[in-house]
Steps between C-alpha positions, in 0.01 A plus 500: 500500500405817681139619542421850619155644571452871563168656602425872544213746475517817293287808543183465290604784269833326419363151426448557126848646456648209696326256267644682200849487654464126567395442138818679388709264715316199359557618143873533565510155660325350198745674268806356675330158527714374789395138562610523865240762597128441551350825631139600548300772669139492617261769620280437803125560511547840665660626176815623671672203669759334279668164540811419297635146488836427343648157437872508426703203385803644683641817656638622168150499350376710791778750429379524139155613616639741758729654237234569238454873432121458506512320835724766654262774376198303630656474847604866509158625395326267745711626792431861401123443475436481874369151571211416733673176605873446461627202301512173692748254353484127563727220381293194409578132445342315209301196606367404157419639157276400211787581261877476508624848584852462365626221281 
């Protein structure tokens, strides 16, 4: 299993568009229904800091996310928006979970 957390801050005027772009990615993920990907995104209390957490069963599942047209467009638009704080990526290790991630 691979767990990746990415946190960044958009400009205030881009936050709504970023949320819309994230929702497009989530819709595409739901449509492909890959059981090896558990991906979520949260918005901080400032209304412009985003945290994405992705749980992948294996490296191939991560490649599926990275190859999605909606995810590529999301990343391209985010880079072009002029961020307040650049993305910080962290690799995490699962200690415990209330549910089985991947059966």
